[in-house]
KOLDREN-726644 format. One record per residue: y negated, z negated, x negated of N, C-alpha, C in turn. Coordinates in steps of 0.2 Angstrom, whole numbers, padded with zeros to 4 digits, always signed. Example, Ala and Ser with C-alpha at 12.3 -4.5 7.8 and 13.67 -1.06 7.14 Angstrom:
KOLDREN-726644
+0028-0039-0066+0022-0039-0062+0016-0039-0066+0011-0035-0064+0005-0036-0068+0000-0039-0064
END
This chain:
KOLDREN-726644
-0415-0401-0700-0413-0401-0693-0407-0397-0692-0402-0400-0689-0396-0396-0687-0398-0391-0682-0395-0385-0682-0396-0380-0677-0390-0377-0675-0390-0374-0669-0385-0370-0666-0387-0363-0666-0382-0358-0668-0383-0351-0667-0379-0349-0661-0382-0346-0657-0379-0344-0650-0381-0337-0648-0377-0333-0645-0378-0326-0643-0381-0327-0636-0387-0325-0635-0390-0325-0628-0392-0318-0626-0390-0315-0621-0392-0308-0619-0391-0303-0625-0385-0304-0629-0383-0300-0634-0387-0301-0640-0391-0306-0641-0395-0307-0647-0394-0314-0650-0392-0315-0656-0392-0321-0659-0398-0325-0659-0398-0331-0657-0404-0335-0658-0402-0342-0661-0407-0345-0664-0406-0352-0668-0410-0357-0664-0406-0362-0662-0410-0368-0658-0409-0374-0661-0413-0379-0660-0412-0386-0663-0406-0389-0659-0402-0392-0663-0396-0394-0660-0397-0400-0655-0402-0404-0656-0404-0410-0652-0407-0407-0645-0410-0401-0645-0413-0399-0639-0408-0395-0635-0402-0394-0637-0397-0390-0633-0390-0394-0633-0386-0392-0628-0379-0395-0628-0375-0389-0631-0369-0391-0634-0365-0386-0637-0361-0382-0631-0360-0376-0633-0357-0371-0628-0351-0368-0632-0346-0365-0629-0341-0361-0633-0344-0355-0636-0342-0354-0642-0345-0349-0646-0350-0351-0651-0354-0356-0650-0359-0358-0654-0357-0359-0661-0361-0358-0666-0360-0359-0673-0365-0365-0674-0362-0371-0677-0366-0377-0678-0367-0377-0686-0374-0377-0687-0376-0378-0694-0379-0385-0695-0376-0389-0700-0379-0396-0701-0386-0395-0705-0389-0401-0706-0395-0401-0709-0395-0397-0716-0389-0399-0720-0389-0396-0727-0388-0388-0726-0384-0386-0722-0383-0378-0721-0390-0375-0719-0393-0378-0714-0400-0375-0712-0405-0376-0718-0405-0381-0722-0409-0381-0728-0408-0376-0733-0401-0375-0734-0399-0370-0739-0402-0363-0736-0401-0361-0730-0403-0355-0727-0411-0354-0728-0414-0360-0726-0422-0359-0727-0424-0358-0734-0421-0362-0739-0423-0361-0746-0421-0353-0748-0416-0351-0746-0414-0344-0747-0419-0339-0744-0421-0340-0738-0426-0336-0735-0433-0336-0739-0435-0342-0740-0441-0343-0744-0441-0340-0750-0436-0340-0754-0435-0337-0760-0435-0329-0760-0432-0327-0755-0431-0319-0754-0438-0316-0752-0442-0320-0748-0448-0317-0745-0454-0320-0749-0453-0324-0754-0459-0327-0758-0464-0321-0760-0470-0322-0758-0476-0318-0760-0476-0312-0755-0472-0311-0750-0472-0306-0746-0476-0308-0740-0479-0303-0737-0483-0304-0730-0477-0303-0725-0476-0308-0721-0471-0308-0716-0474-0309-0709-0473-0304-0705-0475-0305-0698-0471-0310-0694-0474-0316-0693-0470-0321-0689-0471-0320-0682-0468-0314-0679-0469-0313-0673-0462-0310-0670-0459-0315-0666-0452-0314-0663-0452-0315-0656-0456-0312-0652-0457-0315-0645-0451-0314-0641-0446-0309-0642-0440-0309-0638-0436-0315-0640-0435-0316-0646-0430-0321-0649-0433-0328-0647-0439-0329-0647-0442-0335-0645-0441-0337-0638-0442-0331-0634-0441-0332-0626-0434-0334-0625-0429-0331-0628-0422-0332-0627-0421-0339-0629-0424-0341-0635-0423-0348-0637-0425-0353-0632-0431-0352-0629-0433-0356-0624-0429-0357-0617-0425-0351-0616-0421-0352-0610-0415-0357-0611-0413-0358-0617-0408-0363-0619-0410-0370-0620-0416-0371-0621-0419-0378-0622-0418-0383-0616-0415-0388-0617-0413-0393-0612-0418-0399-0612-0420-0401-0618-0424-0407-0619-0429-0405-0625-0434-0409-0626-0438-0409-0632-0436-0414-0637-0435-0412-0643-0433-0416-0648-0438-0422-0650-0444-0421-0649-0449-0426-0650-0448-0432-0645-0446-0430-0639-0444-0435-0634-0438-0439-0636-0433-0436-0638-0427-0439-0640-0428-0444-0646-0432-0441-0651-0434-0446-0657-0438-0452-0655-0443-0451-0650-0447-0456-0648-0442-0462-0645-0437-0460-0641-0433-0465-0638-0429-0468-0643-0427-0464-0648-0423-0468-0654-0427-0472-0657-0433-0470-0659-0438-0475-0662-0439-0481-0658-0440-0480-0652-0442-0486-0648-0436-0491-0648-0430-0488-0647-0424-0492-0647-0423-0496-0654-0424-0492-0659-0424-0496-0666-0429-0501-0667-0435-0500-0664-0440-0505-0665-0438-0511-0661-0435-0511-0655-0433-0517-0652-0427-0520-0656-0423-0516-0658-0417-0519-0662-0419-0522-0668-0424-0520-0672-0426-0523-0678-0431-0528-0677-0434-0529-0672-0439-0534-0671-0435-0540-0668-0429-0539-0666-0425-0545-0663-0420-0548-0668-0420-0545-0674-0416-0547-0680-0418-0554-0682-0414-0558-0684-0416-0565-0687-0420-0564-0693-0424-0568-0695-0429-0568-0701-0424-0569-0707-0426-0566-0712-0423-0567-0719-0427-0572-0723-0423-0576-0726-0426-0581-0730-0426-0578-0737-0431-0579-0741-0432-0577-0748-0429-0582-0753-0428-0588-0750-0426-0594-0755-0419-0592-0758
END
């Protein structure tokens, strides 16, 4: 998932790029960059008890969310379904 890093109220937050619009100062990380950071994080914290509790950061992220990625992907899937069902049939001969 591509993400944007943005400073909100003095705090860096990471957000789904699909759910937000770009703003000046954002740092965009594509899927590969995000994957690399996630792999590094998992390796560094492997076997550790991590308290997954970031209420301030999560609340700040929510203030930036403009749309839900599931809704966006559902529309893309629906558009693709129509497009692919209207393609001419392929002959195997």
